[in-house]
C-alpha positions in Angstrom: -92.9 75.1 60.8 -96.7 74.8 60.5 -96.8 71.3 59.1 -94.5 68.4 60.0 -92.3 67.0 57.2 -93.3 63.6 55.7 -89.9 62.1 54.9 -90.9 59.4 52.4 -92.5 60.4 49.1 -95.4 58.2 48.0 -95.0 58.7 44.3 -92.3 57.3 42.0 -91.4 60.8 40.7 -91.1 62.0 44.3 -88.7 59.2 45.2 -86.6 59.9 42.1 -86.5 63.6 42.7 -85.8 63.1 46.4 -82.8 60.9 45.5 -81.7 63.6 43.1 -81.9 66.3 45.8 -79.8 64.2 48.1 -77.2 63.7 45.5 -77.1 67.4 44.4 -77.8 69.2 47.7 -76.9 66.6 50.4 -80.4 66.1 51.6 -84.1 66.1 50.6 -85.4 69.6 51.0 -88.0 70.5 53.6 -90.6 72.1 51.2 -90.8 68.8 49.4 -91.3 66.9 52.6 -93.9 69.3 53.8 -95.9 70.1 50.7 -95.0 67.7 47.8 -95.3 64.6 49.9 -98.8 65.7 51.0 -99.8 66.7 47.5 -97.9 64.3 45.2 -99.0 66.0 42.0 -96.8 68.9 43.2 -93.8 66.8 42.2 -95.0 67.2 38.6 -94.8 71.0 39.1 -91.4 70.8 40.6 -90.2 68.6 37.7 -91.6 71.0 35.1 -90.0 74.0 36.8 -86.7 72.2 37.0 -86.9 71.4 33.3 -87.8 75.0 32.5 -85.0 76.4 34.6 -82.5 74.1 32.9 -83.7 75.2 29.4 -83.4 79.0 29.8 -81.1 81.0 27.5 -80.2 83.3 30.4 -77.1 82.4 32.5 -77.7 80.1 35.5 -75.9 82.7 37.6 -78.3 85.5 36.6 -81.3 83.3 37.4 -79.8 82.5 40.8 -79.0 86.1 41.5 -82.6 87.1 40.7 -83.9 84.3 42.8 -81.7 85.2 45.8 -82.6 88.9 45.5 -86.3 88.1 45.5 -86.0 85.6 48.4 -84.1 88.2 50.5 -86.6 90.9 49.7 -89.5 88.6 50.6 -87.8 87.2 53.7 -87.7 83.6 52.5 -84.6 82.2 54.2 -85.1 78.8 52.6 -85.0 80.1 49.1 -82.1 82.4 49.6 -80.2 79.5 51.2 -80.9 77.0 48.3 -79.9 79.6 45.6 -76.6 80.3 47.4 -76.0 76.5 47.8 -76.5 76.0 44.0 -74.1 78.9 43.3 -71.5 77.4 45.5 -72.0 73.9 44.1 -71.7 75.3 40.5 -68.5 77.1 41.4 -69.9 80.6 40.8 -68.5 82.0 44.0 -70.6 84.1 46.4 -69.1 87.5 46.0 -71.9 88.7 43.7 -74.5 87.1 45.9 -73.1 88.9 49.0 -73.2 92.2 47.0 -77.0 91.9 46.4 -77.6 94.1 49.5 -76.2 97.0 47.7 -76.7 96.0 44.1 -77.6 99.5 42.9 -74.1 100.8 43.8 -72.0 97.6 43.5 -69.4 97.5 40.7 -69.8 93.7 40.4 -73.1 94.2 38.5 -73.3 95.7 35.0 -76.2 97.9 33.8 -78.1 95.0 32.3 -78.0 93.0 35.6 -79.0 96.1 37.5 -82.0 96.5 35.2 -83.0 92.9 35.8 -82.6 93.2 39.6 -84.7 96.4 39.7 -87.4 94.6 37.7 -87.2 91.6 40.1 -87.7 93.9 43.0 -90.6 95.7 41.3 -92.2 92.3 40.5 -91.9 91.3 44.1 -93.6 94.5 45.1 -96.3 93.9 42.5 -95.7 97.3 41.0 -93.6 97.4 37.8 -93.7 101.0 36.5 -92.9 102.0 33.0 -89.4 103.4 33.8 -88.3 100.1 35.3 -89.6 98.2 32.3 -88.0 100.6 29.9 -84.6 100.1 31.6 -85.1 96.4 31.2 -86.0 96.7 27.5 -82.7 98.7 26.9 -80.6 95.7 27.9 -82.6 92.6 27.2 -84.5 91.1 24.2 -88.2 90.2 24.4 -87.3 86.5 24.9 -84.9 87.4 27.7 -87.5 89.7 29.4 -90.0 86.8 29.2 -87.4 84.5 30.9 -86.5 87.0 33.5 -90.3 87.5 34.2 -90.8 83.7 34.5 -87.8 83.2 36.9 -89.0 86.1 39.1 -92.6 84.9 39.1 -91.6 81.3 40.0 -89.4 82.6 42.8 -92.2 84.7 44.3 -94.4 81.6 44.0 -92.0 79.5 46.0 -91.5 82.2 48.5 -95.2 82.5 49.2 -95.4 78.7 49.9 -92.4 78.7 52.2 -93.4 81.8 54.1 -97.0 80.7 54.6 -95.9 77.3 55.9 -93.0 78.9 57.9 -90.4 76.7 56.3 -87.0 77.6 57.6 -83.6 77.4 55.9 -82.3 73.9 55.5 -78.6 75.0 55.9 -77.9 74.0 52.3 -75.3 76.7 51.8 -73.4 75.4 54.9 -73.6 71.8 53.4 -72.3 73.1 50.0 -69.4 74.9 51.7 -68.5 71.8 53.7 -68.8 69.5 50.7 
């Protein structure tokens, strides 16, 4: 890790969100301690992203699958870990998350999910060609495409932060399995 964590948030929102993280995940997350506690306005970004994610029409499972796929593709161990922890805590199981390594051939994904996963990968590579987008359009409405795009963009954003600061996995999946 390139910067040492600062365990105690200085802002009220940071303290509230840290408490919420401890309740939901079992601990305050390292990116919050490394980045948000140094730049307290980042707590506002985290709060806005949480509210956005909770208001999406898409299933929470699809959002977590997309986030996990992007995190794995980008090599962000922290983000893959937290997405899997949420899946476990929300009783989604992890079979589909384990199948992401071979999502193109896996029978646990339908054609619509495969189109979304292909789009997520293309977005991560910063090269969405027309064929990938047309497959997405076959299965999803414009509103759903906008949501998929937002989820993928936010995941790439978080991956960039964690990779640049060399933030490792917090072991949140292990905590979820134990709890």
